[in-house]
RODO-2510 file (C-alpha; in nm, 4 decimals, decimal comma):
residues 486
     n   res          X          Y          Z
     1     m    -1,9587     2,1477     1,2267
     2     t    -1,6811     2,2096     1,4683
     3     i    -1,4213     2,4461     1,3726
     4     e    -1,1521     2,1636     1,3191
     5     e    -1,3879     1,9884     1,0697
     6     i    -1,4108     2,3329     0,8735
     7     l    -1,0174     2,3799     0,8895
     8     a    -1,0119     1,9926     0,7263
     9     g    -1,1823     2,1418     0,4108
    10     e    -1,4085     1,9914     0,1663
    11     s    -1,4305     1,6232     0,1489
    12     q    -1,6249     1,3355     0,0020
    13     n    -1,9449     1,4446     0,2289
    14     v    -1,8586     1,8161     0,3117
    15     e    -1,9083     2,1016     0,0435
    16     f    -1,8855     2,4904     0,1541
    17     k    -2,0684     2,7684     0,0117
    18     v    -1,9646     3,1470     0,1046
    19     e    -2,3470     3,2236     0,0290
    20     r    -2,6463     3,0664    -0,1139
    21     p    -2,5872     3,1055    -0,4909
    22     k    -2,8659     3,2727    -0,7344
    23     d    -2,8536     2,9781    -0,9969
    24     y    -2,9749     2,7090    -0,7701
    25     r    -2,8166     2,4312    -0,9974
    26     k    -2,4505     2,5257    -0,8781
    27     y    -2,5306     2,3644    -0,5192
    28     m    -2,8476     2,1473    -0,6472
    29     k    -2,6075     1,9346    -0,7992
    30     t    -2,4120     1,8627    -0,4623
    31     v    -2,7545     1,7880    -0,3120
    32     i    -2,8281     1,5492    -0,5580
    33     a    -2,4821     1,3779    -0,5382
    34     f    -2,5286     1,3426    -0,1844
    35     a    -2,8485     1,1866    -0,2233
    36     n    -2,7113     0,9465    -0,4528
    37     g    -2,4482     0,8548    -0,2778
    38     k    -2,3665     0,8157     0,1122
    39     g    -2,5150     1,1551     0,2272
    40     g    -2,3374     1,4787     0,2905
    41     r    -2,3504     1,8387     0,4541
    42     l    -2,3799     2,1663     0,2506
    43     i    -2,2156     2,4324     0,4560
    44     f    -2,3328     2,7908     0,3672
    45     g    -2,1579     3,0847     0,5257
    46     v    -1,7733     2,9092     0,4836
    47     e    -1,5258     3,0084     0,1843
    48     d    -1,4504     2,6828     0,0425
    49     q    -1,0724     2,8094    -0,0803
    50     t    -0,9733     2,9830     0,2689
    51     r    -1,2244     2,7871     0,4829
    52     r    -1,2952     3,1469     0,6609
    53     v    -1,6001     3,1366     0,8372
    54     v    -1,7831     3,4410     0,7015
    55     g    -2,1396     3,3555     0,8077
    56     i    -2,4862     3,4485     0,6860
    57     p    -2,6109     3,7939     0,8277
    58     e    -2,8779     3,7362     1,0999
    59     e    -3,1331     3,9417     0,9177
    60     t    -3,1479     3,7418     0,6493
    61     v    -3,0645     3,3875     0,7831
    62     f    -3,3906     3,2577     0,7973
    63     q    -3,4985     3,3802     0,4760
    64     e    -3,2286     3,2041     0,3288
    65     m    -3,3006     2,8787     0,5036
    66     d    -3,6444     2,8982     0,3586
    67     a    -3,4927     2,9610     0,0095
    68     i    -3,2665     2,6612     0,0372
    69     a    -3,5550     2,4333     0,1621
    70     n    -3,7884     2,5398    -0,1325
    71     a    -3,5278     2,5111    -0,3805
    72     i    -3,4245     2,1431    -0,2789
    73     s    -3,7886     2,0623    -0,2751
    74     d    -3,8826     2,2117    -0,6165
    75     s    -3,5539     2,1229    -0,7823
    76     c    -3,5245     1,7598    -0,7015
    77     e    -3,6647     1,4347    -0,8557
    78     p    -3,7703     1,2216    -0,6347
    79     t    -3,8496     1,4691    -0,3626
    80     i    -3,5426     1,5170    -0,1002
    81     i    -3,6089     1,6314     0,2422
    82     p    -3,3029     1,8006     0,3784
    83     d    -3,2404     1,8566     0,7451
    84     i    -3,1642     2,2297     0,7600
    85     y    -3,0247     2,3909     1,0863
    86     l    -2,8327     2,6549     1,2120
    87     q    -2,5002     2,6690     1,3820
    88     t    -2,2939     2,9348     1,5328
    89     v    -1,8881     2,8770     1,4899
    90     e    -1,6339     3,1399     1,5843
    91     g    -1,9464     3,3750     1,6735
    92     k    -2,1031     3,3797     1,3320
    93     t    -2,3931     3,1796     1,2196
    94     i    -2,3643     2,9327     0,9570
    95     i    -2,6512     2,7413     0,7772
    96     v    -2,5963     2,3395     0,7577
    97     a    -2,8091     2,1518     0,4909
    98     e    -2,7769     1,7686     0,6049
    99     i    -2,8780     1,5244     0,3178
   100     s    -2,9293     1,1583     0,3915
   101     p    -2,8563     0,8910     0,1831
   102     g    -3,1656     0,8354    -0,0793
   103     r    -3,3513     0,5361    -0,1070
   104     q    -3,5382     0,6183    -0,4379
   105     r    -3,2208     0,6587    -0,6624
   106     p    -3,1422     0,7946    -0,8863
   107     y    -3,2063     1,1457    -0,7736
   108     y    -3,1905     1,4327    -1,0548
   109     i    -3,2471     1,7789    -1,1209
   110     k    -3,6119     1,7934    -1,2395
   111     a    -3,5397     2,0573    -1,5113
   112     d    -3,2528     1,8285    -1,6694
   113     g    -3,4269     1,5113    -1,6457
   114     v    -3,3248     1,1793    -1,5608
   115     t    -3,0474     1,1644    -1,8519
   116     d    -2,8740     1,5060    -1,7937
   117     g    -2,9762     1,5629    -1,4254
   118     v    -2,8150     1,2757    -1,2265
   119     y    -2,5009     1,3458    -1,0404
   120     i    -2,2437     1,1782    -0,7856
   121     r    -1,9877     1,2343    -0,5778
   122     i    -1,6341     1,1426    -0,6802
   123     s    -1,3004     1,2757    -0,5031
   124     g    -1,4949     1,5580    -0,2909
   125     t    -1,6551     1,6847    -0,6050
   126     s    -1,9918     1,6855    -0,7633
   127     r    -1,9675     1,5307    -1,1063
   128     k    -2,2689     1,4398    -1,3606
   129     a    -2,3245     1,0642    -1,4061
   130     d    -2,3148     0,8775    -1,7408
   131     r    -2,6325     0,6458    -1,8216
   132     t    -2,4554     0,3225    -1,6952
   133     v    -2,3942     0,4906    -1,3531
   134     a    -2,7732     0,5858    -1,3434
   135     r    -2,8844     0,2518    -1,4389
   136     e    -2,6708     0,1228    -1,1764
   137     l    -2,8084     0,3346    -0,8955
   138     y    -3,1601     0,2360    -1,0181
   139     y    -3,0971    -0,1404    -0,9623
   140     e    -2,9433    -0,0824    -0,6487
   141     s    -3,2533     0,1352    -0,5129
   142     e    -3,4760    -0,1374    -0,6649
   143     g    -3,3159    -0,4061    -0,4797
   144     r    -3,2501    -0,5836    -0,7953
   145     s    -2,9255    -0,7671    -0,9342
   146     y    -2,8077    -0,6838    -1,2901
   147     d    -2,6870    -1,0200    -1,3212
   148     n    -3,0502    -1,1712    -1,2812
   149     v    -3,1728    -0,9798    -1,5731
   150     i    -3,3189    -1,2102    -1,8467
   151     r    -3,2035    -1,1899    -2,1996
   152     t    -3,4845    -1,2624    -2,4131
   153     d    -3,3014    -1,1552    -2,7044
   154     l    -3,0910    -1,4665    -2,6900
   155     e    -3,2074    -1,8340    -2,7232
   156     i    -3,0395    -2,1217    -2,5495
   157     s    -3,0413    -2,4902    -2,6000
   158     e    -3,0770    -2,7946    -2,3827
   159     e    -2,7220    -2,8879    -2,4893
   160     d    -2,5849    -2,5384    -2,3839
   161     i    -2,7309    -2,5834    -2,0434
   162     q    -2,5976    -2,9330    -1,9923
   163     k    -2,2467    -2,8249    -2,1006
   164     l    -2,2693    -2,5400    -1,8365
   165     c    -2,3886    -2,7629    -1,5468
   166     t    -2,1001    -3,0293    -1,6380
   167     q    -1,8426    -2,7429    -1,6549
   168     m    -1,9347    -2,6150    -1,3071
   169     k    -1,9241    -2,9357    -1,1344
   170     e    -1,5548    -3,0107    -1,2572
   171     v    -1,4697    -2,6828    -1,1215
   172     a    -1,6442    -2,7394    -0,7836
   173     l    -1,4556    -3,0674    -0,7893
   174     s    -1,1373    -2,9477    -0,8778
   175     n    -1,1781    -2,6680    -0,5937
   176     s    -1,2523    -2,9045    -0,3293
   177     k    -1,0042    -2,9298    -0,0551
   178     n    -1,0742    -3,2673     0,0880
   179     e    -1,2630    -3,5951     0,0159
   180     s    -1,5564    -3,4771     0,2190
   181     q    -1,5937    -3,1305     0,0241
   182     r    -1,5854    -3,3517    -0,3103
   183     q    -1,8457    -3,5827    -0,1729
   184     a    -2,0899    -3,2796    -0,1106
   185     v    -2,0613    -3,1560    -0,4636
   186     k    -2,4101    -3,2523    -0,6117
   187     d    -2,5115    -3,2115    -0,9816
   188     v    -2,6147    -2,8955    -1,1127
   189     t    -2,9499    -2,8880    -1,3241
   190     k    -3,1466    -2,6380    -1,5107
   191     n    -3,3970    -2,6215    -1,2230
   192     v    -3,1041    -2,5172    -0,9840
   193     l    -2,9771    -2,2461    -1,2400
   194     l    -3,3271    -2,1120    -1,2605
   195     n    -3,3383    -2,0665    -0,8740
   196     w    -2,9833    -1,9193    -0,8707
   197     g    -3,1265    -1,6466    -1,1689
   198     v    -2,8552    -1,7985    -1,4034
   199     l    -3,1403    -1,8819    -1,6265
   200     a    -3,4945    -1,7341    -1,6293
   201     e    -3,8213    -1,8051    -1,7504
   202     a    -3,9971    -1,5624    -1,9750
   203     g    -4,3726    -1,4843    -1,9831
   204     d    -4,4383    -1,7440    -2,2396
   205     g    -4,2686    -2,0204    -2,0329
   206     s    -3,9481    -2,0190    -2,2605
   207     i    -3,6262    -2,0556    -2,1103
   208     h    -3,3528    -1,7699    -2,1529
   209     p    -3,0180    -1,7039    -2,0261
   210     t    -2,9679    -1,3924    -1,7915
   211     n    -2,6787    -1,1612    -1,7530
   212     a    -2,5234    -1,4012    -1,5094
   213     y    -2,5071    -1,6730    -1,7928
   214     i    -2,3600    -1,4361    -2,0576
   215     f    -2,0783    -1,3463    -1,7772
   216     l    -2,0215    -1,6757    -1,6724
   217     t    -1,9483    -1,8330    -1,9980
   218     g    -1,7649    -1,5310    -2,1100
   219     q    -1,9946    -1,4469    -2,3911
   220     d    -1,9756    -1,0581    -2,3346
   221     a    -1,5911    -1,0209    -2,4176
   222     f    -1,6286    -0,6474    -2,3925
   223     l    -1,7704    -0,6380    -2,0410
   224     s    -1,6573    -0,9679    -1,8660
   225     k    -1,2733    -0,9299    -1,8601
   226     i    -0,9868    -0,9084    -1,6298
   227     q    -0,6910    -0,6862    -1,6977
   228     c    -0,3707    -0,7508    -1,5373
   229     g    -0,0570    -0,5514    -1,5648
   230     m     0,2877    -0,4990    -1,4079
   231     f     0,4566    -0,1919    -1,3974
   232     k     0,7865    -0,0553    -1,3126
   233     g     0,7930     0,1505    -1,0027
   234     t     0,5022     0,2897    -0,8489
   235     t     0,3107     0,4617    -1,1001
   236     r     0,1633     0,3674    -1,4363
   237     a     0,4450     0,5158    -1,6434
   238     v     0,6176     0,2034    -1,7861
   239     f     0,4659    -0,1346    -1,8592
   240     v     0,6655    -0,4299    -1,8012
   241     d     0,3654    -0,6847    -1,8698
   242     k     0,0181    -0,6901    -1,9589
   243     r    -0,2754    -0,9521    -1,9960
   244     d    -0,6505    -0,9571    -2,0669
   245     y    -0,8240    -1,2453    -1,9789
   246     g    -1,1846    -1,3274    -2,1319
   247     g    -1,3720    -1,6559    -2,1372
   248     p    -1,5587    -1,8085    -1,8667
   249     l    -1,5177    -1,5952    -1,5267
   250     w    -1,3837    -1,8929    -1,3328
   251     e    -1,0670    -1,9142    -1,5844
   252     q    -1,0449    -1,5397    -1,5586
   253     i    -1,0121    -1,5821    -1,1795
   254     e    -0,7400    -1,8389    -1,2207
   255     e    -0,5594    -1,6718    -1,4884
   256     a    -0,5498    -1,3322    -1,2991
   257     f    -0,4696    -1,5150    -1,0046
   258     r    -0,1734    -1,6811    -1,1763
   259     f    -0,0419    -1,3460    -1,3096
   260     a    -0,0340    -1,2046    -0,9626
   261     l     0,1506    -1,5127    -0,8070
   262     r     0,4144    -1,5080    -1,1094
   263     n     0,4983    -1,1273    -1,0369
   264     i     0,5207    -1,1112    -0,6741
   265     h     0,8288    -1,2413    -0,4707
   266     l     0,8550    -1,6516    -0,4047
   267     g     1,0891    -1,8049    -0,1535
   268     a     1,0990    -2,1273    -0,0089
   269     k     1,1825    -2,2622     0,3964
   270     i     1,2384    -2,6069     0,4898
   271     e     1,0091    -2,7543     0,7633
   272     g     1,1617    -3,0649     0,8628
   273     i     1,2520    -3,2482     0,5605
   274     y     1,0012    -3,0661     0,3385
   275     r     1,0116    -2,7577     0,1467
   276     k     0,7370    -2,4958     0,1578
   277     d     0,6834    -2,2109    -0,0853
   278     i     0,6388    -1,8764     0,0735
   279     y     0,5080    -1,5772    -0,0973
   280     e     0,5550    -1,2269     0,0114
   281     l     0,1909    -1,1661     0,0201
   282     p    -0,0920    -1,4118     0,1322
   283     p    -0,2021    -1,6002    -0,2081
   284     d    -0,5492    -1,7042    -0,0420
   285     s    -0,6333    -1,3436     0,0062
   286     i    -0,5206    -1,2373    -0,3452
   287     r    -0,7526    -1,5272    -0,4908
   288     e    -1,0518    -1,4449    -0,2581
   289     l    -1,0033    -1,0403    -0,3568
   290     i    -1,0037    -1,1067    -0,7156
   291     i    -1,3293    -1,3458    -0,6756
   292     n    -1,4935    -1,0634    -0,4390
   293     a    -1,4043    -0,8068    -0,7276
   294     v    -1,5689    -1,0164    -0,9691
   295     m    -1,9092    -1,0603    -0,7575
   296     n    -1,9487    -0,7031    -0,6799
   297     c    -1,8338    -0,5721    -0,9979
   298     s    -2,0778    -0,3340    -1,2075
   299     f    -2,0975    -0,5186    -1,5434
   300     l    -2,3110    -0,1960    -1,6311
   301     q    -2,0198     0,0330    -1,6357
   302     p    -1,7615     0,0146    -1,9575
   303     s    -1,4492    -0,0288    -1,7388
   304     h    -1,3019    -0,3749    -1,6174
   305     i    -1,1755    -0,5359    -1,3290
   306     q    -0,7860    -0,4547    -1,2913
   307     v    -0,5217    -0,6253    -1,1264
   308     t    -0,2402    -0,4049    -1,1261
   309     i     0,1389    -0,4879    -0,9614
   310     y     0,3759    -0,2183    -0,8540
   311     d     0,7100    -0,2126    -0,6860
   312     d     0,5447    -0,1401    -0,3701
   313     r     0,2154    -0,2788    -0,3740
   314     l    -0,0535    -0,4975    -0,5664
   315     e    -0,3778    -0,3282    -0,6571
   316     i    -0,7070    -0,4622    -0,7290
   317     t    -0,9918    -0,2220    -0,8804
   318     s    -1,3394    -0,3276    -0,9064
   319     p    -1,5846    -0,0835    -1,1010
   320     g    -1,9127    -0,0303    -0,8984
   321     g    -1,7709     0,0850    -0,5765
   322     l    -1,9390     0,0034    -0,2129
   323     m    -2,3083    -0,1352    -0,2075
   324     p    -2,5445     0,0931    -0,0157
   325     g    -2,5173     0,0614     0,3724
   326     v    -2,1595    -0,0811     0,3276
   327     t    -1,8662     0,1217     0,4516
   328     v    -1,5094     0,0340     0,4862
   329     n    -1,5159    -0,0172     0,8556
   330     r    -1,8186    -0,2231     0,8163
   331     m    -1,6312    -0,4461     0,5518
   332     k    -1,3288    -0,4727     0,8021
   333     e    -1,5865    -0,6095     1,0474
   334     g    -1,7321    -0,8625     0,8181
   335     y    -2,0337    -0,7044     0,6864
   336     s    -2,1014    -0,7333     0,3171
   337     q    -2,3517    -0,7097     0,0351
   338     i    -2,3322    -0,8968    -0,2819
   339     r    -2,3867    -0,6963    -0,6265
   340     n    -2,4052    -0,9879    -0,8489
   341     r    -2,6361    -1,2383    -0,6731
   342     a    -2,6650    -1,5122    -0,9331
   343     l    -2,2639    -1,5153    -0,9457
   344     a    -2,2468    -1,5427    -0,6218
   345     h    -2,4428    -1,8436    -0,5793
   346     a    -2,2510    -2,0116    -0,8691
   347     f    -1,9218    -1,9168    -0,7123
   348     s    -2,0412    -2,0875    -0,3926
   349     y    -2,1166    -2,3944    -0,5436
   350     m    -1,7847    -2,4237    -0,7209
   351     n    -1,6146    -2,3792    -0,3934
   352     l    -1,4631    -2,0543    -0,4946
   353     i    -1,6075    -1,8758    -0,2164
   354     e    -1,6165    -2,0268     0,1509
   355     g    -1,8376    -1,7742     0,3159
   356     w    -1,9846    -1,4170     0,2364
   357     g    -1,8249    -1,1561     0,4316
   358     t    -1,5307    -1,3488     0,5649
   359     g    -1,2958    -1,2590     0,3107
   360     i    -1,1773    -0,9134     0,4252
   361     p    -1,1357    -1,0000     0,8203
   362     r    -0,9375    -1,3020     0,7085
   363     l    -0,7185    -1,0711     0,4812
   364     l    -0,6559    -0,8026     0,7777
   365     r    -0,5404    -1,1126     0,9698
   366     e    -0,3152    -1,2752     0,7232
   367     m    -0,1430    -0,9285     0,6274
   368     k    -0,0956    -0,8808     1,0181
   369     e     0,0610    -1,2235     1,0541
   370     y     0,2973    -1,1624     0,7496
   371     g     0,4236    -0,8608     0,9053
   372     l     0,2877    -0,6028     0,6565
   373     p     0,0966    -0,3261     0,6540
   374     e    -0,2897    -0,3037     0,6544
   375     p    -0,4602    -0,2987     0,3415
   376     e    -0,5805     0,0281     0,2001
   377     f    -0,9477     0,0580     0,0955
   378     v    -1,0013     0,3358    -0,1486
   379     d    -1,3816     0,4135    -0,2045
   380     m    -1,3771     0,5833    -0,5450
   381     e    -1,7605     0,6076    -0,5420
   382     i    -1,7891     0,4411    -0,8819
   383     a    -1,5115     0,1885    -0,8070
   384     l    -1,3504     0,0101    -0,5003
   385     r    -0,9617    -0,0145    -0,4798
   386     i    -0,7725    -0,2235    -0,2369
   387     n    -0,4067    -0,2017    -0,2251
   388     l    -0,2141    -0,4833    -0,0759
   389     y     0,1419    -0,3208     0,0229
   390     r     0,4583    -0,5142    -0,0383
   391     s     0,7367    -0,4926     0,2320
   392     s     1,0465    -0,2401     0,1545
   393     k     1,2490    -0,5633     0,2507
   394     s     1,1397    -0,7446    -0,0399
   395     a     1,1943    -0,4434    -0,2803
   396     g     1,4301    -0,5492    -0,5634
   397     l     1,4524    -0,9101    -0,4546
   398     m     1,4328    -1,1849    -0,7253
   399     p     1,2270    -1,4856    -0,6254
   400     d     1,4782    -1,7432    -0,5318
   401     q     1,4601    -2,0927    -0,3770
   402     c     1,6376    -2,0189    -0,0599
   403     q     1,5833    -2,1574     0,2984
   404     n     1,5098    -2,0035     0,6183
   405     n     1,3328    -2,1535     0,9180
   406     a     1,2150    -1,8411     1,1447
   407     g     1,1012    -1,4906     1,1269
   408     s     0,8294    -1,3120     0,9667
   409     v     0,7777    -1,3088     0,5850
   410     p     0,9268    -0,9675     0,5246
   411     d     1,2427    -1,0959     0,7584
   412     y     1,2386    -1,4041     0,5377
   413     f     1,2916    -1,2264     0,2313
   414     e     1,5379    -0,9754     0,3816
   415     k     1,7332    -1,3009     0,4743
   416     c     1,6923    -1,4549     0,1288
   417     r     1,8223    -1,1369    -0,0560
   418     i     2,0575    -1,2507    -0,3402
   419     e     2,1612    -1,0561    -0,6624
   420     k     2,0943    -1,1980    -1,0072
   421     n     2,2388    -1,0452    -1,3245
   422     f     1,9252    -1,0089    -1,5130
   423     q     1,9946    -0,8068    -1,8389
   424     s     1,6053    -0,7208    -1,8692
   425     k     1,2663    -0,7567    -1,7140
   426     q     1,2014    -1,0235    -1,9727
   427     q     1,4731    -1,2442    -1,8305
   428     e     1,3435    -1,1832    -1,4865
   429     a     1,0042    -1,2713    -1,6114
   430     i     1,1258    -1,6064    -1,7552
   431     y     1,3555    -1,6832    -1,4352
   432     n     1,0238    -1,6162    -1,2258
   433     f     0,8383    -1,8713    -1,4294
   434     i     1,0856    -2,1434    -1,4144
   435     e     1,0983    -2,1134    -1,0121
   436     k     0,7526    -2,1868    -1,0156
   437     n     0,7079    -2,4480    -1,3025
   438     g     1,0551    -2,6007    -1,2937
   439     q     1,1266    -2,5709    -1,6708
   440     i     1,0237    -2,3402    -1,9844
   441     v     1,0081    -2,4063    -2,3545
   442     t     1,0225    -2,1585    -2,6537
   443     a     0,6395    -2,1698    -2,7016
   444     e     0,5847    -2,0612    -2,3227
   445     v     0,8560    -1,7820    -2,3590
   446     e     0,6448    -1,6412    -2,6557
   447     e     0,3213    -1,6372    -2,4813
   448     l     0,4705    -1,5269    -2,1484
   449     l     0,6554    -1,2204    -2,3084
   450     g     0,4195    -1,1590    -2,6115
   451     v     0,7138    -1,1831    -2,8435
   452     k     0,7719    -1,4205    -3,1706
   453     q     0,9791    -1,7102    -3,1695
   454     r     1,2747    -1,5742    -3,3093
   455     r     1,3045    -1,3125    -3,0444
   456     a     1,2224    -1,5777    -2,7816
   457     r     1,5099    -1,7953    -2,8671
   458     k     1,7542    -1,5050    -2,8608
   459     i     1,6603    -1,4240    -2,4738
   460     l     1,7001    -1,7637    -2,3815
   461     k     2,0380    -1,8006    -2,5537
   462     e     2,1388    -1,4795    -2,3666
   463     m     2,0145    -1,6485    -2,0528
   464     v     2,2326    -1,9734    -2,1045
   465     e     2,5264    -1,7608    -2,2006
   466     g     2,4963    -1,5482    -1,8991
   467     g     2,5004    -1,8342    -1,6669
   468     l     2,1433    -1,7859    -1,5529
   469     l     1,9945    -2,0979    -1,7497
   470     r     2,1191    -2,4395    -1,9152
   471     k     1,9817    -2,5887    -2,2047
   472     i     1,8395    -2,9404    -2,1973
   473     g     1,7554    -3,1665    -2,4973
   474     a     1,7336    -3,1143    -2,8609
   475     a     1,5106    -2,9871    -3,1523
   476     k     1,1322    -3,0288    -3,0482
   477     n     1,2563    -3,1603    -2,7135
   478     t     1,4403    -2,8567    -2,5847
   479     h     1,3717    -2,7118    -2,2344
   480     y     1,5233    -2,4985    -2,0241
   481     m     1,5908    -2,4989    -1,6525
   482     l     1,7902    -2,2912    -1,3789
   483     t     2,1456    -2,3686    -1,3531
   484     e     2,1140    -2,4325    -0,9713
   485     r     1,8915    -2,7238    -1,0374
   486     k     2,1455    -3,0255    -1,1009
***
């Protein structure tokens, strides 16, 4: 430890103790948390609040080292072997107990058992892990994938299998970018699903679904769900819009993607005689981040994938955190490990992903091309959050079909800035919907805003009277368009 590292204070992988506590649990939970995570260093002889180096008395330092080593050896299960050494800082001796990431997780305090003795590191503190996190650690250490686990409690028919095979092929064809890719799409069969781990064979030879099948088809509404929300400002204080999407995973992904596009700014620029829509954030990267969140989601945890939009950023959070051996820096270089391997095979077939590990480097490149800040990766230990920061030049900008032929995306939105007399966020949401889809009907307003028919009609009437929209048709044929579009 250097004095600079000490002055930086405690962190995700550093903790200070002024002396060895008499109650071994007070520091053993940190040892366990380091072993269950990315490793760390426990420093004895430094005050945690003041960061003052007090040192360990020279006459007892070796006894203290032995006591720490014995406590770790006797108290932890499976066995943890620390690297304990002395270091001199500001003329005083401190003890450093370095704990490496374990390969036999979950580690736990022996006296408390695996139910109550598992700890993990969250935001620089050691906290008790619940049963779901402990199970996740177990699957990771075994090199197993939870979505591959067979569900012998559930039956599946040939018709069910064929239905999924047909749906997946339809999705693969719809996601094909050219005729050559369409021609490469082959039929999915039961054997293919078995090979991927979407289905599994029990000991008696019967075929059963795995968790991957359940998640793919959206049969577990509690676990396989994507939550989307839009907030006013930069915190979660005021909801503007929220949606929960269930059903088949590929539908959840598309719904979440469309939600994101509806709630970020859209403009257009003319290239020759053609108009090209431009979003303030790269759409392909948004879609791929949502897909990656699903592939790496810990479905063992009770929380859900969240796609959240604020005035200054788009935030995607996936339960489960980084896989062992994966760091933020390695992610940026294209290194990846897949938590849900069966789902990854299925997504690859359906042309939802192009290549494993390519998404983050492409995201970094596209954000740079857009003239936007580099994405922020927040390793929350039990979750991973990625923030795409929006340009300050587009703050308050309403999506509008204006024209521009040069400059970066933020400059483009700056040039396209206009003011619309919106009376509410609901009016703005309707306007944005029409910008993307050309028109809207009352039933779509009800679904978009989550309001009843009477309220939807009132809002539309106010927008017509305010000059934002024009009403076309009558009775069942009534629809609304922007006043600009003649």
